[in-house]
C-alpha positions in Angstrom: 71.5 62.9 125.1 74.6 62.9 127.3 77.6 64.6 125.9 80.9 63.1 127.0 82.9 66.3 127.7 86.5 67.0 128.2 87.5 67.3 131.8 88.1 70.7 133.3 91.7 69.7 133.9 92.2 68.7 130.2 90.7 72.0 129.0 93.0 73.9 131.3 96.0 72.0 130.1 95.1 72.6 126.4 94.9 76.3 127.1 98.2 76.2 128.9 99.8 74.5 125.9 98.2 76.7 123.2 98.2 80.2 124.7 101.9 80.7 124.2 101.5 79.3 120.7 98.8 81.9 120.0 101.0 84.7 121.3 104.0 83.5 119.2 101.9 83.2 116.0 100.4 86.6 116.5 103.8 88.2 117.0 105.5 86.4 114.1 102.7 86.5 111.6 100.8 89.8 112.1 99.4 89.7 108.5 99.8 92.1 105.6 100.9 95.7 106.2 98.2 98.4 105.8 100.5 100.6 103.6 100.4 100.1 99.8 103.4 98.2 98.5 105.3 100.1 95.8 105.0 98.6 92.3 108.7 98.9 91.7 112.1 100.1 93.0 114.2 102.1 90.6 118.0 101.9 91.0 120.1 104.9 89.9 123.9 105.1 90.5 125.0 107.7 93.0 127.2 109.4 90.4 124.3 109.9 88.0 121.4 110.9 90.3 120.3 114.4 91.0 117.3 116.2 92.4 115.5 116.2 89.0 116.0 112.5 88.3 112.4 111.4 89.0 111.1 114.2 86.7 113.7 113.5 84.0 113.0 109.8 84.1 109.3 110.4 83.8 109.8 112.8 80.9 112.0 110.3 79.0 109.6 107.5 79.7 106.7 109.5 78.3 108.7 110.2 75.2 109.4 106.5 74.8 105.7 105.8 75.2 104.7 108.4 72.7 107.1 106.9 70.1 106.0 103.3 70.8 102.2 103.8 70.6 101.6 100.9 68.3 103.4 98.3 70.5 101.8 99.7 73.7 98.4 99.5 72.1 99.0 95.9 71.2 100.2 95.1 74.7 97.3 97.0 76.4 94.7 94.7 74.7 91.1 95.7 74.6 91.1 98.5 77.2 92.0 101.8 75.6 92.0 103.6 79.0 95.2 101.8 80.1 97.6 103.8 77.9 96.0 107.1 79.0 96.4 106.1 82.6 100.0 105.1 82.0 100.9 108.4 80.3 99.2 110.3 83.2 101.3 108.3 85.7 104.5 109.0 83.9 103.8 112.7 84.0 102.7 113.0 87.6 104.3 110.3 89.8 106.5 108.0 87.6 108.6 106.5 90.4 107.2 105.1 93.6 110.3 103.9 95.3 114.0 104.6 94.5 117.4 103.5 95.7 120.5 105.7 95.1 123.0 103.0 94.5 126.5 103.1 96.1 127.1 99.3 95.6 127.3 97.3 92.4 125.8 100.1 90.3 128.4 102.5 91.6 131.5 100.4 92.0 134.7 101.2 94.0 135.9 104.8 93.9 138.3 106.8 95.9 137.1 107.3 99.5 136.9 111.1 99.0 134.7 110.6 95.9 132.3 108.2 97.6 132.2 110.4 100.7 131.1 113.3 98.6 128.6 111.3 96.7 127.1 109.8 99.9 126.6 113.3 101.4 125.0 114.5 98.2 122.7 111.4 98.1 121.5 112.4 101.5 120.8 116.0 100.4 118.9 114.7 97.4 116.8 112.4 99.5 115.9 115.2 101.8 115.0 117.4 98.9 112.7 114.8 97.4 110.5 114.7 100.5 109.6 118.3 99.7 108.6 117.7 96.1 106.1 114.8 96.3 104.2 113.4 94.5 106.4 113.9 91.5 109.3 112.4 93.6 109.2 108.9 95.1 107.0 108.4 98.2 109.8 106.1 99.6 113.5 106.3 98.8 116.9 105.5 100.2 120.3 104.0 99.4 122.0 100.7 98.8 125.4 101.0 100.4 128.1 98.3 100.3 127.4 95.2 102.3 128.6 93.5 105.5 131.3 91.3 104.1 134.8 91.7 105.6 136.2 93.6 102.5 133.4 96.1 102.1 131.6 96.7 105.4 133.8 99.5 106.7 133.1 101.5 103.5 129.4 100.6 103.6 129.0 101.7 107.2 130.8 105.0 106.5 128.7 105.6 103.4 125.4 105.1 105.4 126.6 107.5 108.1 127.4 110.2 105.5 124.1 109.7 103.7 122.2 110.4 107.0 124.5 113.3 107.8 123.9 114.8 104.4 120.1 114.4 104.8 120.2 116.0 108.2 118.6 112.9 109.8 116.3 110.3 108.5 114.1 111.6 105.6 110.4 110.6 105.6 110.0 107.3 103.7 113.7 106.5 104.0 114.8 102.8 103.7 118.2 101.3 103.0 119.0 98.1 101.2 121.5 95.6 102.7 123.1 93.6 99.8 124.5 90.1 99.8 122.9 88.6 102.8 124.7 85.3 103.7 124.2 84.6 107.4 121.4 85.5 109.9 124.0 87.0 112.2 124.4 89.8 109.7 120.8 90.8 110.5 121.7 91.2 114.2 124.5 93.6 113.1 122.1 95.6 111.0 119.7 95.9 113.9 122.6 97.2 116.1 123.7 99.6 113.4 120.1 101.0 113.2 119.7 101.4 117.0 123.1 103.2 117.4 122.4 105.6 114.4 119.1 106.4 116.0 120.9 107.2 119.3 123.5 109.4 117.5 120.8 111.3 115.7 118.5 111.6 118.7 115.7 109.6 117.0 113.0 107.4 118.4 113.7 103.7 118.5 112.6 101.9 115.3 112.7 104.8 112.9 115.3 103.3 110.7 114.0 100.6 108.3 115.9 98.3 105.9 115.5 95.6 103.3 117.6 92.5 102.7 118.8 91.6 99.2 118.7 87.9 98.5 121.4 87.5 95.9 123.6 84.7 97.4 122.4 81.1 97.6 123.3 81.0 101.3 120.6 83.5 102.0 118.1 80.9 100.9 119.6 77.7 102.2 122.1 77.6 105.1 124.8 75.0 105.9 122.4 73.3 108.3 119.7 72.9 105.7 117.5 75.6 107.2 116.0 78.5 105.2 118.3 81.4 106.2 115.8 83.9 104.9 113.0 82.7 107.1 115.1 83.2 110.3 116.4 86.5 109.0 112.8 87.8 108.7 112.0 87.0 112.3 115.3 88.4 113.5 114.8 91.6 111.5 111.2 92.6 111.9 109.8 95.1 112.6 112.8 97.1 111.2 113.0 94.7 108.2 110.4 95.7 105.6 111.4 93.9 102.4 113.3 91.1 100.6 114.7 92.0 97.2 115.8 89.2 94.8 119.1 89.9 93.0 118.8 88.3 89.6 122.4 88.2 88.3 124.5 87.7 91.4 122.2 84.8 92.5 122.2 83.2 89.1 126.0 83.5 88.7 126.6 82.1 92.2 124.4 79.1 91.1 126.7 78.6 88.1 124.2 79.7 85.5 125.9 81.0 82.4 125.3 84.7 81.6 123.1 84.1 78.5 120.6 82.1 80.7 120.6 84.5 83.7 117.0 85.8 84.1 114.4 86.4 86.8 112.4 83.7 84.9 115.1 81.0 85.3 114.2 78.0 87.5 116.9 78.9 90.1 115.2 82.3 90.4 111.8 80.8 90.8 113.1 78.5 93.5 114.7 81.3 95.5 111.6 83.5 95.2 109.3 80.7 96.2 111.3 80.2 99.4 111.3 84.0 100.0 107.5 84.1 99.4 106.7 81.3 101.7 109.0 82.6 104.4 107.5 86.2 104.2 103.9 85.2 104.0 101.8 86.9 106.7 104.8 88.6 108.3 104.2 92.0 106.7 107.6 91.8 104.9 107.3 92.7 101.2 108.9 90.7 98.4 110.4 92.3 95.3 111.3 90.4 92.2 114.6 91.2 90.5 115.7 93.1 87.4 116.4 92.6 83.8 119.5 94.0 82.1 117.7 94.2 78.8 116.6 97.9 78.3 114.5 99.4 75.6 117.3 101.3 73.8 118.9 101.3 70.4 117.1 101.3 67.1 113.2 101.2 66.9 113.1 97.4 66.6 115.4 97.0 69.6 113.2 99.4 71.6 110.0 97.5 70.7 111.7 94.2 71.6 112.9 95.6 74.9 109.4 96.9 75.8 107.8 93.6 75.0 110.3 91.6 77.0 110.0 93.7 80.1 106.2 93.8 79.9 106.1 90.0 79.7 108.5 89.7 82.7 106.4 92.1 84.8 103.2 90.2 83.9 104.9 86.9 84.8 105.8 88.3 88.2 102.4 89.7 88.9 100.8 86.3 88.0 103.1 84.6 90.5 102.2 87.1 93.3 105.3 89.3 93.1 103.9 92.8 93.0 107.2 94.7 93.1 110.3 94.5 90.9 113.4 96.5 90.0 113.5 99.0 87.2 116.8 100.1 85.7 115.9 102.4 82.8 113.3 105.1 82.0 111.8 102.8 79.4 111.1 100.2 82.1 108.7 102.7 83.7 106.5 102.5 80.6 106.1 98.8 80.6 106.0 98.6 84.4 103.0 100.8 84.6 101.4 99.3 81.5 101.6 95.8 82.9 100.6 96.8 86.5 97.6 99.0 85.4 96.5 96.6 82.8 96.8 93.6 85.1 94.7 95.1 87.9 92.1 96.7 85.6 91.4 93.4 84.0 91.2 91.6 87.4 89.0 94.2 89.0 85.6 93.4 87.6 85.7 89.7 88.5 87.1 90.5 92.0 84.5 93.1 92.6 81.6 90.9 91.5 82.8 88.0 93.7 83.1 90.3 96.7 79.6 91.6 96.0 78.3 88.1 96.2 80.4 87.4 99.3 79.1 90.5 101.1 75.4 89.8 100.3 75.9 86.1 100.6 74.1 85.6 97.3 74.7 82.3 95.5 76.9 82.6 92.5 79.2 80.6 90.2 81.9 80.7 92.9 81.3 80.3 96.7 84.3 82.1 98.3 85.7 81.6 101.8 86.9 84.5 104.0 90.5 84.0 103.1 89.7 84.2 99.4 87.5 87.3 100.0 90.5 89.0 101.7 92.7 88.1 98.7 90.1 89.6 96.4 90.0 92.8 98.4 93.8 93.0 98.0 93.3 93.0 94.2 91.1 96.1 94.7 93.5 97.7 97.1 96.6 97.2 95.0 94.9 98.2 91.8 93.6 101.4 93.3 97.0 102.2 94.8 98.5 101.8 91.3 95.9 104.1 89.8 94.4 101.3 87.7 90.8 102.4 88.6 88.9 104.5 91.1 86.7 103.5 94.0 83.7 104.8 92.0 84.5 102.4 89.2 84.5 99.5 91.7 81.2 100.7 93.2 79.6 100.9 89.7 80.1 97.1 89.5 79.8 96.2 93.2 77.8 98.7 95.3 78.6 96.8 98.5 82.4 97.1 98.0 82.7 100.4 99.8 86.2 101.5 101.0 85.1 101.1 104.6 83.8 97.6 104.1 87.0 96.5 102.2 89.1 98.0 105.0 87.1 96.1 107.6 87.6 92.8 105.6 91.4 93.4 105.4 91.5 94.1 109.1 90.0 90.7 109.8 86.4 91.8 110.5 85.0 89.9 107.5 83.0 92.8 106.2 79.7 90.9 106.7 76.6 92.2 108.4 76.1 90.9 111.9 
């Protein structure tokens, strides 16, 4: 049978058209980062933070957990191991990621006061690198933003933080608040490169996140998604997008009683962020709740239940990081994260077992789904929800090496 083939010239022209496309897509969408995304970012005002903050927050969180055993048992469901894992986490590594806040959570103070607090913040960040794992594995600051009224103060603060730290501490990242225009990203890139020059550092050492808390960060005046262009101007320095619940809601005209990370305007903003960041390696963080588990016992129980429900909601929607603002939030953060991934692990492991041995099962998964299932195991293990041995007990083919190969694009299947 004669096959009517494309001409040599047509094939060459197709390659000529698509080769640059391949290169652009590979550069712009390299895929998920290999590092484990933190489950949360804790914000602590610069006037209130000290070297012992991670330990004291963990201790206070453990005390709250001990006093709220009944409600935690109810929230944990049928898996008694969850609470033990949460309590262990609170005692050993309660905070994964932390920002010392010199912006909204700090306010405007005399320059001499903020200068001193900025230097002290740098000293604390440097000290934390020597005390891991009880201290965060990544930490940094949120200085004031790039608007005309605040940028001089914000730039000076960041300079003094790095001066106080004696350079760039391991795991350092800073948050740029109130993104409104993609040209601000260009300014941050210039800021980073010049600070690296001043400190004698290699190019690309300084990393930052953008805070999406103004509607113009989502939709620009020309109808384009500002955040999408910001990602591609900012990477590889840009590592994350953080949703700002209350500034964004207020800017959209939502009354204070209805402002929440579960409001429809929040869902819209985060859906745009999520789509823009997909396959870029930029992490998305959900926002915060101002309701904390404090007060009388009933108020504490209500606060714990509310925060747990919000974290579960975020996880179900694919937002694996969020803000925590109070030691009690650590309790329900880890309760939700550990419980979520422990409950998801058996099904994910069984489906991957079938995928790896190509056995027929109730679900026939494609490679993209298999990669997603492997991320369940990766995220759950990173959170301490289960061990590799627990996975292997269910799915012997789901070895760490094979899962790593699958995430790297190798498929994990025998040749």
